[in-house]
C-alpha positions in Angstrom: 46.0 -111.9 137.6 44.6 -110.9 134.1 46.5 -109.3 131.9 45.8 -105.6 130.1 46.7 -104.5 126.7 48.8 -101.8 127.6 47.9 -98.5 127.1 48.4 -94.3 128.7 47.0 -94.1 131.9 44.7 -90.8 130.6 43.5 -93.5 128.0 42.4 -96.2 130.1 41.5 -94.6 133.8 38.8 -92.2 134.5 40.9 -90.6 137.7 44.7 -89.5 137.0 47.4 -91.0 139.0 49.6 -88.8 139.3 49.0 -85.9 142.0 51.6 -83.0 141.0 50.0 -79.4 140.3 51.6 -79.3 137.5 49.5 -82.1 135.8 46.3 -81.5 137.3 46.2 -78.0 137.9 46.4 -75.2 140.8 44.1 -76.6 143.0 41.0 -74.4 143.9 40.9 -72.6 146.9 38.6 -73.3 149.9 37.4 -71.9 153.1 37.1 -73.8 156.5 36.2 -73.5 160.0 37.7 -75.5 162.7 39.7 -77.7 160.3 36.5 -78.2 158.3 35.9 -77.5 154.8 32.3 -75.2 154.4 33.1 -73.4 151.2 34.0 -75.4 147.4 33.1 -73.0 145.0 33.3 -73.9 141.8 32.5 -71.7 139.0 29.9 -73.8 136.3 29.1 -70.9 132.8 29.6 -67.7 135.0 27.7 -69.0 137.9 29.7 -69.5 141.4 28.4 -73.0 143.6 29.5 -74.5 146.5 30.2 -77.6 145.5 29.5 -79.1 149.2 26.0 -77.8 149.2 25.4 -80.1 146.3 27.1 -83.5 147.7 25.4 -82.8 150.2 22.3 -82.7 148.0 23.1 -86.0 146.7 24.0 -88.2 150.1 19.7 -89.1 150.4 20.5 -91.0 147.3 22.9 -93.3 149.1 22.2 -95.7 151.5 22.3 -94.5 155.4 25.8 -95.8 156.5 26.9 -96.4 152.7 30.9 -96.1 152.9 30.4 -93.4 149.8 28.3 -91.2 151.9 30.5 -87.6 152.2 29.5 -85.3 154.7 32.9 -83.5 155.7 36.3 -82.9 154.5 39.0 -81.9 156.5 41.1 -78.6 155.4 43.8 -81.0 154.8 41.6 -82.4 151.3 42.6 -80.6 147.8 39.7 -80.0 145.2 41.8 -80.1 141.8 39.0 -78.4 139.0 39.4 -81.3 135.7 38.9 -79.8 132.8 38.2 -83.1 130.1 35.8 -84.3 128.5 32.9 -84.0 130.9 34.7 -81.8 133.7 34.8 -82.9 136.9 36.0 -82.5 140.5 38.0 -84.5 141.9 38.9 -84.2 145.6 42.7 -85.7 147.2 42.9 -87.1 150.9 46.7 -88.6 151.8 46.4 -91.5 154.1 50.0 -92.5 155.1 53.5 -90.8 153.3 52.9 -93.2 150.0 48.5 -93.7 150.4 46.1 -90.9 148.9 42.6 -91.2 148.4 41.2 -90.1 145.5 36.9 -89.4 145.1 36.2 -88.4 142.3 32.7 -85.6 141.8 30.5 -84.2 138.9 29.6 -80.8 138.8 26.1 -81.3 140.5 28.2 -83.2 143.2 26.7 -87.1 142.4 30.1 -89.2 143.7 31.1 -91.3 140.6 34.3 -93.2 141.9 36.8 -93.1 144.6 39.9 -94.8 145.1 43.2 -95.7 146.4 46.5 -94.9 144.8 49.9 -96.8 146.6 53.4 -95.7 145.6 56.2 -97.2 145.2 58.8 -94.9 143.0 57.7 -95.2 139.6 54.7 -97.4 140.2 51.6 -97.5 141.4 48.5 -99.8 143.0 45.6 -98.6 142.5 43.2 -100.2 144.8 38.9 -100.1 144.2 37.3 -103.3 146.1 38.7 -106.1 145.2 39.9 -105.3 142.0 44.0 -103.6 141.9 45.5 -101.9 138.7 49.6 -102.2 138.9 50.4 -98.7 137.1 54.2 -97.8 135.9 55.6 -94.6 134.8 51.6 -93.6 134.4 51.2 -96.8 132.0 48.3 -99.3 133.0 50.3 -102.3 132.9 48.1 -105.0 134.1 45.0 -106.1 136.8 44.3 -107.9 139.1 41.0 -109.5 140.8 41.5 -110.7 144.8 39.3 -113.7 145.3 38.1 -115.0 149.2 36.4 -117.6 149.8 34.0 -118.1 152.2 35.9 -121.2 154.9 33.7 -123.9 155.7 31.8 -123.1 158.4 32.1 -126.0 161.3 29.0 -126.9 163.8 29.6 -126.9 167.3 26.7 -130.0 168.9 25.4 -127.8 171.9 24.7 -128.8 175.1 21.1 -130.1 175.3 19.1 -128.2 177.8 16.0 -130.4 177.3 15.1 -133.4 179.4 13.9 -136.0 177.1 10.2 -137.7 178.3 10.1 -140.9 180.1 6.9 -141.5 179.9 5.9 -141.6 177.4 4.5 -145.3 174.8 3.7 -145.9 171.6 0.2 -148.3 170.8 0.6 -149.9 167.6 -1.6 -152.2 165.4 -1.7 -154.8 162.4 -4.1 -155.6 159.9 -4.6 -157.8 156.8 -7.4 -156.9 154.1 -10.4 -160.2 154.2 -12.2 -160.9 151.1 -15.0 -158.9 151.9 -12.4 -155.3 152.4 -12.6 -154.6 155.5 -9.1 -154.5 157.4 -8.9 -156.7 160.6 -6.3 -156.9 164.2 -4.2 -159.5 163.5 -1.7 -158.2 166.8 -1.4 -156.1 169.0 1.1 -154.2 171.1 2.7 -151.0 172.9 6.6 -149.3 173.9 7.1 -147.9 177.0 10.4 -147.2 179.0 9.0 -149.4 181.5 9.7 -152.2 180.3 12.6 -153.6 178.3 10.5 -155.1 175.1 7.3 -154.5 173.8 4.4 -156.3 174.9 3.0 -157.9 171.6 -0.2 -159.8 171.3 -0.9 -161.8 168.3 -4.6 -163.5 167.5 -4.4 -167.6 167.6 -7.2 -170.2 168.0 -8.0 -169.1 171.3 -7.8 -165.2 171.1 -9.7 -163.2 168.5 -9.2 -159.9 168.0 -11.9 -158.6 170.2 -10.4 -160.2 173.1 -6.6 -159.1 172.3 -7.6 -155.5 172.5 -9.8 -156.6 175.9 -6.1 -158.3 177.2 -4.2 -155.4 176.0 -6.4 -153.2 177.4 -6.0 -155.3 180.7 -2.4 -154.4 180.3 -2.8 -150.8 180.5 -4.8 -150.8 183.0 -2.6 -151.8 185.6 -1.5 -148.7 188.3 2.2 -149.1 186.7 1.3 -147.4 183.3 -1.1 -145.0 184.8 1.9 -141.9 184.1 2.0 -143.4 180.9 0.9 -140.8 177.6 0.5 -143.3 174.8 0.3 -142.2 171.2 -1.0 -144.4 167.9 -1.0 -143.3 164.6 -1.9 -146.2 162.6 -5.6 -145.7 163.1 -6.1 -145.7 159.0 -9.0 -148.5 157.8 -8.6 -149.8 161.7 -10.8 -147.1 163.4 -13.2 -150.7 165.2 -9.9 -151.4 167.0 -9.2 -147.9 168.2 -12.1 -147.0 169.6 -10.9 -149.3 171.9 -7.9 -147.5 172.9 -8.6 -143.4 171.8 -11.2 -144.6 174.9 -9.0 -145.1 176.8 -6.1 -142.4 175.7 -9.2 -140.0 177.7 -9.2 -141.7 181.3 
C-alpha cells in the first residue's frame, strides 16, 4: 500500500464520493421509453442539447467492445450537471446496496473516467482498474495498487501422434588433408536400424580408398537394405567419393 498526502476529497478526486443531492444538486429530468433513457437535456450556454446523442457520436472514437462504450442507460440512472472549473455530467448507477458506479462525461459527450465506490459507514473504497483509493469522511487517506503475478505455466508432454520412420539410414565418411591440399578418404561407414552396430570400413595395406567405397556399396546392394533411404551430409571437399553414394541413392 502506497500512502498519499491527506487532502480534501474535492481537491484530490475528479469524481466526488458524496452522492447526496444536497451536495451534487438536483438530478436532471430525463425522458425514457421502455425503461431506457432516450433524452438527457443539458443546457450549454442557453442551447438545449440531448447529451445521449453526443455520447453516441463519440463512441466511434472508442475501440469496439471496449468496456467504456455506453450506448444506453436505464431509467434507474441519475444524471447531474456538475458546475466546476470545467463543467461535466456525472452519471450515477446503483449496483448494490452499498456499491455505486459513477461515470464522468464532458459536455460534448466524451467519457472522461469511471469508478466504482463501495461504502462502509463513513468509509468509501474507490476502485478503478487495479487501483483502490480509500476515503474517510470525504478525505482521501491513501491508495493501494493490486499487483497480479502471472503464474508459471506448466507444460504437459503431449502424447505422440506420429510414428518414427525405421527405414532411414545414414552414411558417413572421414577424410584427411594430403600434402597436395586434397581431402582423401580413410574411413567410411553407415548405420541403420537393421544392425545393432554401425558398419564401418577403414583404409589399410589391403584396401585402398577406392576398394573401401566399393566394399560398402556391395554391402548396401544387399536386399535387406532395399527399403532404406540413406542420407549423407559430409560432402564438402569429398565429392570424389560421394559420387558413388549419390549414384547409389538414386538406384
